[in-house]
N, C-alpha and C positions, 0 to 999 in steps of 0.2 A: 693846627697852629693858627689858621685864620680866625678860628672861633675864639682862641685865647686873646688875639689882638682886638677883636671886636668887643670882648668882655672888658679888656683893659681900657679901651677907649670909652666904653660905657661907664665904667666905674669912675673915670676921671671927670665925667660930665655931671654926675649926680651923687647924692648920698642916699643911702637906704636904711630903713629900719623896720623892724617887726614889732608891733605894739605887744606889750606884756599880756594883753587880753586877747591876743589873736586866737581865732577859732580855727582849729585844724581842718574842720569841715569846709569852710568857705575861703581858706587860704588868705585871709585879710592881710595885706601888707601896705604900709605907708611908704611911698616913695617921694623923695624930694629931688626935683630937677633944678639945677642951677641955671638953665637956659631953656628956651622952647624946645619941645620935642613933637615929632609927628607920630600919630597913630592913624589907623584906618579911618578916613573921613574927618579927621580933626587934627588941630594943632593945639597942644596945651602950652600956655605960657609957663615961664618958670614959676615953681610953687610946689606945694605938697599935695599929694593925691592918694586916694584909696584904690587899690587894685584888689579885686576879690572875685570869687566865682559867683555869677549871678544866680545860679540855681544849683547849690551843692548836692542836692539829691538827684535831680533829673539830668540836665544837660551840663556836663562838667567841661564843656568846650567854650562857653560864653563867659567872657570877662566883663565885669562891671567896673568902669572907671568913674570915680566921683571925687567931689571936693574933699578936703581933709575931714570935714565934719560929717560927710556922707549925705548932706542935704541937697546938693546939686549933682545930678547925674550928668556926666560928660559924654558917656557912650556905653553901649553894649556891643562888645566886639567879639566876632567869631575867631576861633583859633583852631589849630591842629596841634597834636603832640609834637614836641621837639626834644629829641633824645640827646642827653649829654653823656659823655664818657663816665664822669664821676658826679655823685651828688653835689649840689651847690651847698657850701657851708653857710653862706649868707644869702639874702635875697639877691637875685641876679637879673640884670637887664641887659640884653644883647642889642647892639645897635648896628645898623648898616652904616658904612662910611658915606657921608654926604659931603658935597663941596662946601668950602668955606662960605659963610654967610647964609647957609640953609640950615633950618632946624634939623637936628639929628633925627633919624628915623628909627623907631623902636621896632626891632625884629621879633624879639621874644622876651618873655618874663618867666623866671623860675622861682618857685617857692623854696625857702631854705630846707635843706635835708633831702631834697628830691632830685632825681636825675632826669625826670621828664618834666619839661616846661610847656609853655603855651605860646606857640608861634602865631603871630597875628596874620590874618588874611585881609589884604588891601583891596579896595574897589579897583577894577581894571584900569581906569584912567590914572588914578593915583599910582598904582603899581607900575604902570608904564613910565610915568615921570620919574619915579624913584629908580627904576632899572636903568634909565638913561643917565641919571645923576650919579648913581653908584657904580655903574658898569658891572652890575651883578644881577643875578636872578632875584625875583621878588614873588612871593606867594600872592596870587590874585584870584579874585572871583569875578565871573562874568556869566550872566544868565544861568545861575545855579551850578556852574562848573568851577571847581577849584583846581588851579594848576600853577606851577611855577613858570613865570615868563621872563624872557630876556628883553633887552632894550628895544627890539623891533616888535615886541608883543607876541613873539612866538613861544610856544610851549618848549620847556627844557626839562630834561630828566636829571635827577640828582645823582 
């Protein structure tokens, strides 16, 4: 139920589209955000961005975020698989609930037709801030260790 709420909140905050020339291998998706959003290590202003696999053949866990035309790379972001109950009919972005006045925090991105998405791994300090703001656990990396942490920075189990 919480996942549906996060997805509904996310869809209200942005519009999504898959270009007709999308390459199934790299999962290219154009996302338009109507307000600023947080991703690991960066905040994107409102606008249109490319989300795609950075290396579709090798490491399918790194997401490349770039400007709409692909000329400016915003970040290469580590992810882990995020399982949905049902395949996404359209591109899907899941957000963590953030307090008013704070940019929404992107939790995961799912390519249309797939039930396994890409959950973003946040740097430890940013993950702690987000966990405090959202009062929920956040996927974090610290010294090559990936774990979900709570608002005190303690590991939690799903």
